[in-house]
N, C-alpha and C positions, 0 to 999 in steps of 0.2 A: 595480382599484380605485385611486382616489387619485393617479392619473398625471397629471402636468402641474399647473397652477396652477388651471385652470377645469375645465371638462365635457370638454374635448376629451380625447380617450384614456382617458376613465373611463367604467364602465358604470354608468348612474345606478341601475338597478334592483338591481344587485349591491352597489354601494356603499349604498344604503339599508339592505339586509338586513344587511349586515357591521355598519353602523352601529347597527342596533338591537341586534344581538348584543354589541356592544361595551359598550353602555349596560348590556345585562341582566348582563353578567358583570362588567365593571370599574367601573360607575357613570357619572354625568354629568360627571364632572373628567376621564375618561380623554382622553388626547391624541388617540387614534385617533378614537374617538366624537366629539370635538369637531371634528375636521378633517371626518370625514364629514357630521357635520351641517351644516356649511357648505355643502358640495357638494351634498347633500340640498336644502337650501334653494334653491340656484342652479336646481336641477332642478325643484323646485317652481314656481318663477317661469317657467320655460321652459314646463312643461306648462300652467299657468295661461294663459299668454299663447296657446299652441297651442288651448286650450279654447276661448277667447274668439274666436279666429279662425278655426276650424272644421277645422283640417287642421294637419298637421306635416310638417316636411322631413327625408326619410332623408339620411345622410351623403353619398348618391350624388347628391343634389339632387333625389331623386324626391319628389313631393308626395303625402301620404297623408291620406285622410279620417281622422278621429279615431276611434278604437275603444276598446273598453272596457280593454283591455290598456294601451295607452298611455296612458288618463286615469288608470289606477289603480296602475300598477306601482311606484310609489315607495312606496305605503303599504298596499298589500294584496298577498297572495299566496294562492294554491289550498290551500296547504300550512298557513299561519298566517295567519287572517284574523279575529283578535279586536278587539275595540273597543280595548283597551288597545293594542294594537300601533298602530292607527292613529291613537290620541291621543298615543303616544309621538313621532310623528312630526311632529306639526303640531296647531295648534288648529283644531277642528271648526268655528269660527266665523270663521275666517280669510277673508278677500275671495277669496283666490285658490282656497281650498276651494270656496267658493260658486260662482265661477266653473266649476270643474270639475264641480260637481255639476250645473249646468244643462247642461253639455255632456253628461254622462252621460245626462241625460233626453233630450236631441235625438237621442242616438245610437242608442237603444232601437229595436230592429227591429220589423217589422210583426207578427211572431207575439208580441210582448210581453217577448222575451229581449233579449239582448246577445252580441255576438261579437266575439271578438280578431282581430286583423289575419290570422292564419293559417286562418280559418275562414270559410266561406260562410255558414254557418248559425248562429244563437244557440247559445250553450254554456250546458249546465245550470250549470257550476260558476261561470262568469262572472257568469251571471245571478243566481245567488244572492248572489254578493259584491257586483253592483251595487245590487241591493234592500237589502242590508245597510248597506252606505254611505248610501244615499239615507235610510234610517230613521235611521241613527246621527246624521246632520246635520240632522236634521227636515226634510229636503226633501220627503219624504213621511211621511205618519204611519202606523204600524201599522194602525190603525183603517181608514184609506182602502185599504190594501192588502187587508185582509180583505174590507171592502166590494166593492171591485173583482173579488176572487177570487168572492163568492158571487154577485154579479150574472152574472158570465160563466160559471160552472159549472153554473148553473140552465138554460142554453140548450141 
């Protein structure tokens, strides 16, 4: 965490999680929290650019299609997925978040779920996290999700 002056050498998702913890424990004026917040903001810009572009580059210059983990790793975790945690990271109406939400919708698998990069199939946990994010950001409405489920469960 926090190596170097930019993103190089730092792990964005670990940095974000440690940053959130520092805020919870020491408050918004903590020096470690403030530094982590700056790095997390830089990472958020990068993920939003990747979302708009449709892919991201691995450190070894390997091009990868966006997946649910890459698009959400800064503000969601299967272990801690509360709306308050997401909101402490960023403004849910931020243009960057809107770009990421559009990319999440695009990366939905044919079976209706979402998959992280390490899986060839949709993952139930990441599918739930994706749906929560889409609802929290008003990208989809809970009523729409219920109607979709009713329509497809009657078949």
